[in-house]
Structure formats: structure tokens, C-alpha cells
N, CA, C, O and CB atoms as a CASP TS submission, in Angstrom:
PFRMAT TS
TARGET T0000
AUTHOR 0000-0000-0000
METHOD Language model
MODEL 1
PARENT N/A
ATOM      1  N   MET     1       5.655  29.808 -21.899  1.00  0.00           N
ATOM      2  CA  MET     1       5.317  30.746 -21.655  1.00  0.00           C
ATOM      3  C   MET     1       5.836  32.125 -21.261  1.00  0.00           C
ATOM      4  O   MET     1       5.319  33.213 -21.517  1.00  0.00           O
ATOM      5  CB  MET     1       4.826  30.383 -21.175  1.00  0.00           C
ATOM      6  N   SER     2       6.902  31.882 -20.621  1.00  0.00           N
ATOM      7  CA  SER     2       7.705  33.077 -19.974  1.00  0.00           C
ATOM      8  C   SER     2       8.815  33.112 -21.164  1.00  0.00           C
ATOM      9  O   SER     2       9.649  33.962 -20.850  1.00  0.00           O
ATOM     10  CB  SER     2       8.403  32.760 -18.206  1.00  0.00           C
ATOM     11  N   VAL     3       9.127  32.535 -22.360  1.00  0.00           N
ATOM     12  CA  VAL     3       9.780  32.798 -23.323  1.00  0.00           C
ATOM     13  C   VAL     3       8.759  34.013 -24.365  1.00  0.00           C
ATOM     14  O   VAL     3       9.227  34.985 -24.959  1.00  0.00           O
ATOM     15  CB  VAL     3      10.180  31.322 -23.925  1.00  0.00           C
ATOM     16  N   TYR     4       7.840  33.745 -24.349  1.00  0.00           N
ATOM     17  CA  TYR     4       7.044  34.397 -25.258  1.00  0.00           C
ATOM     18  C   TYR     4       6.514  36.028 -24.409  1.00  0.00           C
ATOM     19  O   TYR     4       6.226  37.075 -24.988  1.00  0.00           O
ATOM     20  CB  TYR     4       5.691  33.210 -25.677  1.00  0.00           C
ATOM     21  N   SER     5       6.521  35.837 -23.295  1.00  0.00           N
ATOM     22  CA  SER     5       6.212  36.928 -22.383  1.00  0.00           C
ATOM     23  C   SER     5       7.479  38.127 -22.699  1.00  0.00           C
ATOM     24  O   SER     5       7.500  39.342 -22.891  1.00  0.00           O
ATOM     25  CB  SER     5       6.191  36.282 -20.672  1.00  0.00           C
ATOM     26  N   HIS     6       8.302  37.222 -22.642  1.00  0.00           N
ATOM     27  CA  HIS     6       9.801  37.957 -22.599  1.00  0.00           C
ATOM     28  C   HIS     6       9.989  38.543 -24.299  1.00  0.00           C
ATOM     29  O   HIS     6      10.776  39.459 -24.539  1.00  0.00           O
ATOM     30  CB  HIS     6      11.293  36.566 -22.088  1.00  0.00           C
ATOM     31  N   LEU     7       9.454  38.116 -25.011  1.00  0.00           N
ATOM     32  CA  LEU     7       9.367  38.594 -26.354  1.00  0.00           C
ATOM     33  C   LEU     7       8.625  39.247 -26.949  1.00  0.00           C
ATOM     34  O   LEU     7       8.703  39.776 -28.058  1.00  0.00           O
ATOM     35  CB  LEU     7       9.374  37.962 -26.968  1.00  0.00           C
ATOM     36  N   VAL     8       7.633  39.213 -25.970  1.00  0.00           N
ATOM     37  CA  VAL     8       6.551  40.291 -26.208  1.00  0.00           C
ATOM     38  C   VAL     8       7.137  41.626 -25.742  1.00  0.00           C
ATOM     39  O   VAL     8       7.170  42.608 -26.483  1.00  0.00           O
ATOM     40  CB  VAL     8       5.141  39.969 -25.386  1.00  0.00           C
ATOM     41  N   HIS     9       7.627  41.625 -24.408  1.00  0.00           N
ATOM     42  CA  HIS     9       8.227  42.745 -23.700  1.00  0.00           C
ATOM     43  C   HIS     9       9.385  43.357 -24.571  1.00  0.00           C
ATOM     44  O   HIS     9       9.229  44.568 -24.731  1.00  0.00           O
ATOM     45  CB  HIS     9       8.762  42.267 -22.285  1.00  0.00           C
ATOM     46  N   LEU    10      10.296  42.935 -25.062  1.00  0.00           N
ATOM     47  CA  LEU    10      11.502  43.372 -25.935  1.00  0.00           C
ATOM     48  C   LEU    10      11.187  43.736 -27.114  1.00  0.00           C
ATOM     49  O   LEU    10      11.793  44.681 -27.620  1.00  0.00           O
ATOM     50  CB  LEU    10      12.473  42.434 -26.130  1.00  0.00           C
ATOM     51  N   GLU    11      10.190  43.085 -27.800  1.00  0.00           N
ATOM     52  CA  GLU    11       9.716  43.893 -29.064  1.00  0.00           C
ATOM     53  C   GLU    11       9.062  45.053 -28.726  1.00  0.00           C
ATOM     54  O   GLU    11       9.260  46.097 -29.348  1.00  0.00           O
ATOM     55  CB  GLU    11       8.788  43.149 -29.953  1.00  0.00           C
ATOM     56  N   GLN    12       8.166  44.958 -27.634  1.00  0.00           N
ATOM     57  CA  GLN    12       7.357  46.502 -27.395  1.00  0.00           C
ATOM     58  C   GLN    12       8.130  47.554 -26.973  1.00  0.00           C
ATOM     59  O   GLN    12       7.963  48.759 -27.159  1.00  0.00           O
ATOM     60  CB  GLN    12       6.247  46.503 -26.297  1.00  0.00           C
ATOM     61  N   GLN    13       9.351  46.727 -26.140  1.00  0.00           N
ATOM     62  CA  GLN    13      10.117  48.253 -25.885  1.00  0.00           C
ATOM     63  C   GLN    13      10.930  48.364 -27.154  1.00  0.00           C
ATOM     64  O   GLN    13      11.228  49.558 -27.168  1.00  0.00           O
ATOM     65  CB  GLN    13      11.258  48.373 -24.380  1.00  0.00           C
ATOM     66  N   LEU    14      11.516  47.750 -28.341  1.00  0.00           N
ATOM     67  CA  LEU    14      12.257  48.229 -29.429  1.00  0.00           C
ATOM     68  C   LEU    14      11.279  49.079 -30.213  1.00  0.00           C
ATOM     69  O   LEU    14      11.502  50.164 -30.751  1.00  0.00           O
ATOM     70  CB  LEU    14      12.887  47.083 -30.264  1.00  0.00           C
ATOM     71  N   PHE    15      10.053  48.322 -30.175  1.00  0.00           N
ATOM     72  CA  PHE    15       8.915  49.928 -30.981  1.00  0.00           C
ATOM     73  C   PHE    15       8.632  50.772 -30.295  1.00  0.00           C
ATOM     74  O   PHE    15       8.239  51.747 -30.935  1.00  0.00           O
ATOM     75  CB  PHE    15       7.383  49.796 -31.513  1.00  0.00           C
ATOM     76  N   ASP    16       8.630  50.963 -28.809  1.00  0.00           N
ATOM     77  CA  ASP    16       8.278  52.382 -27.976  1.00  0.00           C
ATOM     78  C   ASP    16       9.897  53.141 -28.292  1.00  0.00           C
ATOM     79  O   ASP    16       9.795  54.328 -28.602  1.00  0.00           O
ATOM     80  CB  ASP    16       7.833  52.057 -25.838  1.00  0.00           C
ATOM     81  N   ALA    17      10.826  52.787 -28.262  1.00  0.00           N
ATOM     82  CA  ALA    17      12.275  53.301 -28.491  1.00  0.00           C
ATOM     83  C   ALA    17      11.848  53.969 -30.001  1.00  0.00           C
ATOM     84  O   ALA    17      11.409  55.109 -30.150  1.00  0.00           O
ATOM     85  CB  ALA    17      13.691  51.899 -28.497  1.00  0.00           C
ATOM     86  N   LEU    18      12.087  52.979 -31.076  1.00  0.00           N
ATOM     87  CA  LEU    18      11.799  53.792 -32.187  1.00  0.00           C
ATOM     88  C   LEU    18      11.179  54.667 -32.322  1.00  0.00           C
ATOM     89  O   LEU    18      11.569  55.675 -32.911  1.00  0.00           O
ATOM     90  CB  LEU    18      11.468  53.402 -32.891  1.00  0.00           C
ATOM     91  N   ALA    19       9.823  54.499 -31.719  1.00  0.00           N
ATOM     92  CA  ALA    19       8.898  55.493 -31.979  1.00  0.00           C
ATOM     93  C   ALA    19       9.124  56.925 -31.658  1.00  0.00           C
ATOM     94  O   ALA    19       8.892  57.931 -32.327  1.00  0.00           O
ATOM     95  CB  ALA    19       7.847  55.144 -31.398  1.00  0.00           C
ATOM     96  N   ARG    20       9.795  56.727 -30.095  1.00  0.00           N
ATOM     97  CA  ARG    20       9.972  58.008 -29.509  1.00  0.00           C
ATOM     98  C   ARG    20      11.197  58.351 -30.593  1.00  0.00           C
ATOM     99  O   ARG    20      11.138  59.576 -30.703  1.00  0.00           O
ATOM    100  CB  ARG    20      10.337  58.020 -27.712  1.00  0.00           C
ATOM    101  N   MET    21      12.089  57.951 -31.297  1.00  0.00           N
ATOM    102  CA  MET    21      13.374  58.404 -31.884  1.00  0.00           C
ATOM    103  C   MET    21      13.078  58.813 -33.289  1.00  0.00           C
ATOM    104  O   MET    21      13.985  59.419 -33.859  1.00  0.00           O
ATOM    105  CB  MET    21      14.495  57.288 -31.841  1.00  0.00           C
ATOM    106  N   ILE    22      11.871  58.571 -34.014  1.00  0.00           N
ATOM    107  CA  ILE    22      11.626  58.803 -35.358  1.00  0.00           C
ATOM    108  C   ILE    22      11.348  60.357 -35.323  1.00  0.00           C
ATOM    109  O   ILE    22      11.942  61.018 -36.175  1.00  0.00           O
ATOM    110  CB  ILE    22      10.416  57.872 -35.956  1.00  0.00           C
ATOM    111  N   PRO    23      10.593  60.962 -34.521  1.00  0.00           N
ATOM    112  CA  PRO    23      10.453  62.291 -34.826  1.00  0.00           C
ATOM    113  C   PRO    23      11.956  63.210 -34.974  1.00  0.00           C
ATOM    114  O   PRO    23      12.095  64.308 -35.512  1.00  0.00           O
ATOM    115  CB  PRO    23       9.513  62.827 -33.681  1.00  0.00           C
ATOM    116  N   GLU    24      12.947  62.398 -34.339  1.00  0.00           N
ATOM    117  CA  GLU    24      14.056  63.455 -34.238  1.00  0.00           C
ATOM    118  C   GLU    24      14.912  63.087 -35.476  1.00  0.00           C
ATOM    119  O   GLU    24      15.890  63.783 -35.750  1.00  0.00           O
ATOM    120  CB  GLU    24      14.965  63.404 -32.746  1.00  0.00           C
ATOM    121  N   MET    25      14.521  61.839 -36.356  1.00  0.00           N
ATOM    122  CA  MET    25      15.091  61.854 -37.625  1.00  0.00           C
ATOM    123  C   MET    25      15.210  62.474 -38.498  1.00  0.00           C
ATOM    124  O   MET    25      14.521  63.487 -38.372  1.00  0.00           O
ATOM    125  CB  MET    25      14.900  61.325 -38.078  1.00  0.00           C
ATOM    126  N   PRO    26      15.916  62.441 -39.708  1.00  0.00           N
ATOM    127  CA  PRO    26      15.850  63.464 -40.963  1.00  0.00           C
ATOM    128  C   PRO    26      14.592  62.815 -41.563  1.00  0.00           C
ATOM    129  O   PRO    26      14.383  61.608 -41.445  1.00  0.00           O
ATOM    130  CB  PRO    26      17.324  63.500 -42.126  1.00  0.00           C
ATOM    131  N   SER    27      13.881  63.529 -42.117  1.00  0.00           N
ATOM    132  CA  SER    27      12.336  63.100 -42.758  1.00  0.00           C
ATOM    133  C   SER    27      12.390  61.961 -43.626  1.00  0.00           C
ATOM    134  O   SER    27      11.420  61.204 -43.581  1.00  0.00           O
ATOM    135  CB  SER    27      11.638  64.274 -43.691  1.00  0.00           C
ATOM    136  N   GLU    28      13.779  61.559 -44.781  1.00  0.00           N
ATOM    137  CA  GLU    28      13.405  60.400 -45.351  1.00  0.00           C
ATOM    138  C   GLU    28      13.720  59.162 -44.162  1.00  0.00           C
ATOM    139  O   GLU    28      13.207  58.043 -44.182  1.00  0.00           O
ATOM    140  CB  GLU    28      14.237  60.257 -46.800  1.00  0.00           C
ATOM    141  N   ALA    29      14.374  59.504 -43.474  1.00  0.00           N
ATOM    142  CA  ALA    29      14.691  58.274 -42.159  1.00  0.00           C
ATOM    143  C   ALA    29      13.606  57.960 -41.355  1.00  0.00           C
ATOM    144  O   ALA    29      13.365  56.830 -40.932  1.00  0.00           O
ATOM    145  CB  ALA    29      15.794  58.726 -41.012  1.00  0.00           C
ATOM    146  N   GLN    30      12.989  58.900 -41.157  1.00  0.00           N
ATOM    147  CA  GLN    30      11.483  58.968 -40.836  1.00  0.00           C
ATOM    148  C   GLN    30      10.682  58.315 -41.582  1.00  0.00           C
ATOM    149  O   GLN    30      10.240  57.291 -41.061  1.00  0.00           O
ATOM    150  CB  GLN    30      10.968  60.164 -40.855  1.00  0.00           C
ATOM    151  N   ARG    31      10.327  58.551 -42.652  1.00  0.00           N
ATOM    152  CA  ARG    31       9.576  57.714 -43.579  1.00  0.00           C
ATOM    153  C   ARG    31       9.860  56.160 -43.544  1.00  0.00           C
ATOM    154  O   ARG    31       9.096  55.286 -43.132  1.00  0.00           O
ATOM    155  CB  ARG    31       9.851  58.216 -44.943  1.00  0.00           C
ATOM    156  N   GLU    32      11.075  56.016 -44.046  1.00  0.00           N
ATOM    157  CA  GLU    32      11.800  54.509 -44.064  1.00  0.00           C
ATOM    158  C   GLU    32      11.313  54.033 -42.558  1.00  0.00           C
ATOM    159  O   GLU    32      10.509  53.106 -42.651  1.00  0.00           O
ATOM    160  CB  GLU    32      13.803  54.541 -44.260  1.00  0.00           C
ATOM    161  N   ALA    33      11.519  54.325 -41.539  1.00  0.00           N
ATOM    162  CA  ALA    33      11.557  54.030 -40.399  1.00  0.00           C
ATOM    163  C   ALA    33       9.854  53.560 -40.091  1.00  0.00           C
ATOM    164  O   ALA    33       9.556  52.464 -39.616  1.00  0.00           O
ATOM    165  CB  ALA    33      12.240  55.254 -39.614  1.00  0.00           C
ATOM    166  N   GLU    34       9.034  54.428 -40.398  1.00  0.00           N
ATOM    167  CA  GLU    34       7.577  54.097 -40.219  1.00  0.00           C
ATOM    168  C   GLU    34       6.963  53.489 -41.443  1.00  0.00           C
ATOM    169  O   GLU    34       5.804  53.081 -41.374  1.00  0.00           O
ATOM    170  CB  GLU    34       6.782  55.340 -39.852  1.00  0.00           C
ATOM    171  N   GLN    35       7.757  53.381 -42.741  1.00  0.00           N
ATOM    172  CA  GLN    35       6.775  52.175 -43.545  1.00  0.00           C
ATOM    173  C   GLN    35       7.685  50.930 -43.309  1.00  0.00           C
ATOM    174  O   GLN    35       7.073  49.973 -43.784  1.00  0.00           O
ATOM    175  CB  GLN    35       6.474  52.455 -45.481  1.00  0.00           C
ATOM    176  N   THR    36       8.786  50.548 -42.825  1.00  0.00           N
ATOM    177  CA  THR    36       9.652  49.913 -42.904  1.00  0.00           C
ATOM    178  C   THR    36       9.700  48.796 -41.385  1.00  0.00           C
ATOM    179  O   THR    36       9.388  47.635 -41.120  1.00  0.00           O
ATOM    180  CB  THR    36      10.733  50.925 -43.224  1.00  0.00           C
ATOM    181  N   ASN    37      10.303  50.012 -40.653  1.00  0.00           N
ATOM    182  CA  ASN    37      10.691  49.221 -39.276  1.00  0.00           C
ATOM    183  C   ASN    37       9.569  49.001 -38.230  1.00  0.00           C
ATOM    184  O   ASN    37       9.473  47.955 -37.588  1.00  0.00           O
ATOM    185  CB  ASN    37      11.823  50.026 -38.492  1.00  0.00           C
ATOM    186  N   LEU    38       8.819  49.938 -38.114  1.00  0.00           N
ATOM    187  CA  LEU    38       7.546  49.891 -37.442  1.00  0.00           C
ATOM    188  C   LEU    38       6.521  48.744 -37.900  1.00  0.00           C
ATOM    189  O   LEU    38       6.378  47.751 -37.187  1.00  0.00           O
ATOM    190  CB  LEU    38       6.916  51.225 -37.635  1.00  0.00           C
ATOM    191  N   PRO    39       5.854  48.885 -39.026  1.00  0.00           N
ATOM    192  CA  PRO    39       5.306  47.592 -39.442  1.00  0.00           C
ATOM    193  C   PRO    39       6.194  46.362 -38.957  1.00  0.00           C
ATOM    194  O   PRO    39       5.556  45.581 -38.251  1.00  0.00           O
ATOM    195  CB  PRO    39       5.178  47.582 -41.003  1.00  0.00           C
ATOM    196  N   VAL    40       7.289  46.077 -39.138  1.00  0.00           N
ATOM    197  CA  VAL    40       7.685  44.758 -38.889  1.00  0.00           C
ATOM    198  C   VAL    40       7.434  44.540 -37.536  1.00  0.00           C
ATOM    199  O   VAL    40       6.498  43.829 -37.171  1.00  0.00           O
ATOM    200  CB  VAL    40       9.055  44.476 -39.236  1.00  0.00           C
ATOM    201  N   ILE    41       8.271  45.147 -36.685  1.00  0.00           N
ATOM    202  CA  ILE    41       8.208  45.185 -34.861  1.00  0.00           C
ATOM    203  C   ILE    41       6.790  44.853 -34.843  1.00  0.00           C
ATOM    204  O   ILE    41       6.479  43.665 -34.763  1.00  0.00           O
ATOM    205  CB  ILE    41       8.586  46.891 -33.877  1.00  0.00           C
ATOM    206  N   ALA    42       5.950  45.695 -34.904  1.00  0.00           N
ATOM    207  CA  ALA    42       4.502  45.702 -34.564  1.00  0.00           C
ATOM    208  C   ALA    42       4.161  44.149 -35.207  1.00  0.00           C
ATOM    209  O   ALA    42       3.460  43.384 -34.544  1.00  0.00           O
ATOM    210  CB  ALA    42       3.559  47.157 -35.336  1.00  0.00           C
ATOM    211  N   SER    43       4.540  43.858 -36.142  1.00  0.00           N
ATOM    212  CA  SER    43       4.009  42.216 -36.555  1.00  0.00           C
ATOM    213  C   SER    43       4.570  41.284 -35.867  1.00  0.00           C
ATOM    214  O   SER    43       4.020  40.188 -35.757  1.00  0.00           O
ATOM    215  CB  SER    43       4.288  41.710 -37.988  1.00  0.00           C
ATOM    216  N   GLN    44       5.994  41.610 -35.170  1.00  0.00           N
ATOM    217  CA  GLN    44       6.806  40.802 -34.075  1.00  0.00           C
ATOM    218  C   GLN    44       5.665  40.747 -32.949  1.00  0.00           C
ATOM    219  O   GLN    44       5.101  39.671 -32.749  1.00  0.00           O
ATOM    220  CB  GLN    44       8.378  41.634 -33.498  1.00  0.00           C
ATOM    221  N   VAL    45       5.354  41.760 -32.294  1.00  0.00           N
ATOM    222  CA  VAL    45       4.790  41.870 -30.985  1.00  0.00           C
ATOM    223  C   VAL    45       3.564  41.104 -31.007  1.00  0.00           C
ATOM    224  O   VAL    45       3.182  40.317 -30.141  1.00  0.00           O
ATOM    225  CB  VAL    45       4.549  43.288 -30.562  1.00  0.00           C
ATOM    226  N   GLU    46       2.858  41.486 -32.333  1.00  0.00           N
ATOM    227  CA  GLU    46       1.378  40.893 -32.568  1.00  0.00           C
ATOM    228  C   GLU    46       1.448  39.240 -32.482  1.00  0.00           C
ATOM    229  O   GLU    46       0.640  38.530 -31.883  1.00  0.00           O
ATOM    230  CB  GLU    46       0.756  41.385 -34.199  1.00  0.00           C
ATOM    231  N   ARG    47       2.742  38.753 -33.309  1.00  0.00           N
ATOM    232  CA  ARG    47       2.669  37.022 -33.303  1.00  0.00           C
ATOM    233  C   ARG    47       3.199  36.750 -31.930  1.00  0.00           C
ATOM    234  O   ARG    47       2.598  35.936 -31.228  1.00  0.00           O
ATOM    235  CB  ARG    47       3.725  36.125 -34.589  1.00  0.00           C
ATOM    236  N   PHE    48       4.043  37.228 -31.575  1.00  0.00           N
ATOM    237  CA  PHE    48       4.387  36.798 -30.056  1.00  0.00           C
ATOM    238  C   PHE    48       3.327  36.972 -29.021  1.00  0.00           C
ATOM    239  O   PHE    48       3.371  36.175 -28.084  1.00  0.00           O
ATOM    240  CB  PHE    48       5.569  37.605 -29.522  1.00  0.00           C
ATOM    241  N   ARG    49       2.131  38.111 -29.020  1.00  0.00           N
ATOM    242  CA  ARG    49       1.304  37.976 -28.317  1.00  0.00           C
ATOM    243  C   ARG    49       0.272  36.793 -28.422  1.00  0.00           C
ATOM    244  O   ARG    49      -0.234  36.203 -27.467  1.00  0.00           O
ATOM    245  CB  ARG    49       0.901  39.012 -28.350  1.00  0.00           C
ATOM    246  N   TYR    50       0.037  36.540 -29.847  1.00  0.00           N
ATOM    247  CA  TYR    50      -1.082  35.534 -30.276  1.00  0.00           C
ATOM    248  C   TYR    50      -0.220  33.833 -29.933  1.00  0.00           C
ATOM    249  O   TYR    50      -0.897  32.822 -29.745  1.00  0.00           O
ATOM    250  CB  TYR    50      -1.557  35.874 -32.321  1.00  0.00           C
ATOM    251  N   ARG    51       1.060  33.819 -29.912  1.00  0.00           N
ATOM    252  CA  ARG    51       1.652  32.640 -29.227  1.00  0.00           C
ATOM    253  C   ARG    51       1.220  32.562 -27.732  1.00  0.00           C
ATOM    254  O   ARG    51       0.792  31.550 -27.176  1.00  0.00           O
ATOM    255  CB  ARG    51       3.218  32.701 -29.323  1.00  0.00           C
ATOM    256  N   LEU    52       1.388  33.705 -27.208  1.00  0.00           N
ATOM    257  CA  LEU    52       1.659  33.637 -25.584  1.00  0.00           C
ATOM    258  C   LEU    52       0.114  33.165 -25.178  1.00  0.00           C
ATOM    259  O   LEU    52      -0.262  32.310 -24.376  1.00  0.00           O
ATOM    260  CB  LEU    52       2.218  35.379 -24.746  1.00  0.00           C
ATOM    261  N   ALA    53      -0.595  34.017 -26.004  1.00  0.00           N
ATOM    262  CA  ALA    53      -2.288  33.452 -25.612  1.00  0.00           C
ATOM    263  C   ALA    53      -2.609  32.203 -25.637  1.00  0.00           C
ATOM    264  O   ALA    53      -3.107  31.512 -24.748  1.00  0.00           O
ATOM    265  CB  ALA    53      -3.369  33.904 -26.502  1.00  0.00           C
ATOM    266  N   TYR    54      -2.209  31.860 -27.021  1.00  0.00           N
ATOM    267  CA  TYR    54      -2.152  30.138 -27.334  1.00  0.00           C
ATOM    268  C   TYR    54      -1.853  29.408 -26.108  1.00  0.00           C
ATOM    269  O   TYR    54      -2.677  28.720 -25.505  1.00  0.00           O
ATOM    270  CB  TYR    54      -0.916  29.651 -28.449  1.00  0.00           C
ATOM    271  N   TRP    55      -0.940  29.542 -25.851  1.00  0.00           N
ATOM    272  CA  TRP    55      -0.115  28.733 -25.015  1.00  0.00           C
ATOM    273  C   TRP    55      -0.579  28.747 -23.209  1.00  0.00           C
ATOM    274  O   TRP    55      -0.595  27.855 -22.361  1.00  0.00           O
ATOM    275  CB  TRP    55       1.463  29.360 -25.304  1.00  0.00           C
ATOM    276  N   SER    56      -0.888  30.079 -23.173  1.00  0.00           N
ATOM    277  CA  SER    56      -1.688  30.431 -21.920  1.00  0.00           C
ATOM    278  C   SER    56      -3.090  29.533 -21.825  1.00  0.00           C
ATOM    279  O   SER    56      -3.541  28.926 -20.854  1.00  0.00           O
ATOM    280  CB  SER    56      -2.059  32.096 -21.964  1.00  0.00           C
ATOM    281  N   LYS    57      -3.719  29.690 -23.431  1.00  0.00           N
ATOM    282  CA  LYS    57      -4.896  28.992 -23.065  1.00  0.00           C
ATOM    283  C   LYS    57      -4.892  27.263 -22.948  1.00  0.00           C
ATOM    284  O   LYS    57      -5.648  26.523 -22.320  1.00  0.00           O
ATOM    285  CB  LYS    57      -5.889  29.449 -24.108  1.00  0.00           C
ATOM    286  N   ARG    58      -3.542  26.906 -23.952  1.00  0.00           N
ATOM    287  CA  ARG    58      -3.343  25.309 -23.886  1.00  0.00           C
ATOM    288  C   ARG    58      -3.191  25.128 -22.130  1.00  0.00           C
ATOM    289  O   ARG    58      -3.923  24.412 -21.447  1.00  0.00           O
ATOM    290  CB  ARG    58      -1.685  24.698 -24.918  1.00  0.00           C
ATOM    291  N   LYS    59      -2.329  25.764 -21.745  1.00  0.00           N
ATOM    292  CA  LYS    59      -1.946  25.445 -20.269  1.00  0.00           C
ATOM    293  C   LYS    59      -3.431  25.478 -19.481  1.00  0.00           C
ATOM    294  O   LYS    59      -3.812  24.366 -19.116  1.00  0.00           O
ATOM    295  CB  LYS    59      -0.751  26.699 -19.589  1.00  0.00           C
ATOM    296  N   GLY    60      -4.109  26.341 -19.244  1.00  0.00           N
ATOM    297  CA  GLY    60      -5.625  26.232 -18.917  1.00  0.00           C
ATOM    298  C   GLY    60      -6.275  25.404 -19.117  1.00  0.00           C
ATOM    299  O   GLY    60      -6.961  25.107 -18.138  1.00  0.00           O
ATOM    300  N   ASP    61      -6.483  24.613 -20.262  1.00  0.00           N
ATOM    301  CA  ASP    61      -6.988  23.449 -20.687  1.00  0.00           C
ATOM    302  C   ASP    61      -6.414  22.412 -20.186  1.00  0.00           C
ATOM    303  O   ASP    61      -7.124  21.533 -19.696  1.00  0.00           O
ATOM    304  CB  ASP    61      -6.988  23.343 -21.894  1.00  0.00           C
ATOM    305  N   LEU    62      -5.070  22.288 -20.197  1.00  0.00           N
ATOM    306  CA  LEU    62      -4.562  21.072 -19.479  1.00  0.00           C
ATOM    307  C   LEU    62      -4.455  20.878 -17.618  1.00  0.00           C
ATOM    308  O   LEU    62      -4.371  19.979 -16.781  1.00  0.00           O
ATOM    309  CB  LEU    62      -3.092  20.991 -20.096  1.00  0.00           C
ATOM    310  N   GLU    63      -4.499  21.815 -17.668  1.00  0.00           N
ATOM    311  CA  GLU    63      -4.760  21.957 -16.158  1.00  0.00           C
ATOM    312  C   GLU    63      -6.141  21.587 -15.526  1.00  0.00           C
ATOM    313  O   GLU    63      -6.220  21.034 -14.429  1.00  0.00           O
ATOM    314  CB  GLU    63      -4.539  23.358 -15.812  1.00  0.00           C
ATOM    315  N   GLN    64      -7.016  21.862 -16.142  1.00  0.00           N
ATOM    316  CA  GLN    64      -8.644  21.119 -16.260  1.00  0.00           C
ATOM    317  C   GLN    64      -8.670  20.031 -16.064  1.00  0.00           C
ATOM    318  O   GLN    64      -9.397  19.504 -15.222  1.00  0.00           O
ATOM    319  CB  GLN    64      -9.395  21.097 -17.454  1.00  0.00           C
ATOM    320  N   ARG    65      -7.773  19.366 -16.901  1.00  0.00           N
ATOM    321  CA  ARG    65      -8.100  17.802 -16.856  1.00  0.00           C
ATOM    322  C   ARG    65      -7.758  17.103 -15.778  1.00  0.00           C
ATOM    323  O   ARG    65      -8.001  15.897 -15.722  1.00  0.00           O
ATOM    324  CB  ARG    65      -7.508  17.077 -17.858  1.00  0.00           C
TER
END
């Protein structure tokens, strides 16, 4: 769980940093970042959140036994 927690945090920081940088980029770079980079990073964040939720639930299930 710790690994996924760190990965969620890292990817979210990357997403936020890129989102802050995009308005200062040339328009073509903005478009490219918005169409390719942001969706990929957002997908990673969601995937790691899903895995973190899975393992959190799994841990809770095992502790109830």
C-alpha cells in the first residue's frame, strides 16, 4: 500500500506541475501536452489509486479474519 500511495502522490505532483506549466508554453506545445501528456499522467494516477484502493480493501478483509 505504501508503494501505491507514493506513486499516486508522485504522479499527482507531475500532473499538477505540468498543468501549471502549460499556460506558459507556446500554443502548439500546449496542445500537445493537453492531448498527450496530461491524459497519460491522469490515467496513471487513476490506475495507482485503483490499486491502492484494492490493496486497502484487501488488507481490511484480511484483518477481519
